[in-house]
Structures are given as C-alpha cells and as structure tokens.
Residue, then its C-alpha position, 0 to 999 in steps of 0.5 A: x716422151x716423158x716430161x719432167x716437171x720441176x717440183x717446188x717445196x712449200x716454204x713457210x715464213x716466220x711471223x715477226x712476233x718479236x718485232x710486233x711485240x716490241x713496236x706496234x704492240x709495245x703498249x699493249x704488251x706492257x699493260x697485258x703482260x707486265x701490268x698490275x691488273x693482268x689476269x695471267x697473274x691469277x694463274x702464273x708466277x708474277x714475280x718470275x714474269x716481271x723478272x724476265x720481262x726486261x730481258x725480253x724488252x731489252x734483248x728480245x729473249x723469251x719472245x715465244x713465251x711472251x707471245x703465248x702470255x700475250x695471247x693468253x691474257x687477250x683470251x682471258x680478257x675477252x672471256x672473263x665472266 
C-alpha cells in the first residue's frame, strides 16, 4: 500500500528593507546616502542620487537602488584605508 505524502514548497519571505530605511535606519540613510561626506560620491553621480533621494523618502521609490547604495557606503566606510 502506497502512502502519499503532502509536499510543501519552500517559500521565501521579503525583507522589509524599505521599512527599515525609512524608519529605524533613516538617520543613517540620510548620512550615508545623502550626506556631503558620503564615500559613494567618489564613484557615483551625486547630483542624480540627491535628485531622486526625495522620491525614495516621500514615496518609497527606488528602494532596492538605495539599499544597494547603503550597503556600498557601509562597506566603503568599513574598508577605507
């Protein structure tokens, strides 16, 4: 007699990056991504980032982009020589 087994498919979950960046990490985001001493501005167009940052803050747009910038800035600060 065959026994059937119900198979569950693994399900991931979304990380609430936007919520973190707009709440508990907000002051760090302002400093790291929008601040005048951000190391990312040595590599990226600061005027473009500063232009779209308010869209992220006010509407949550570009959240993956700003998460990547936050991670890059964190890495740059922790690995500067």
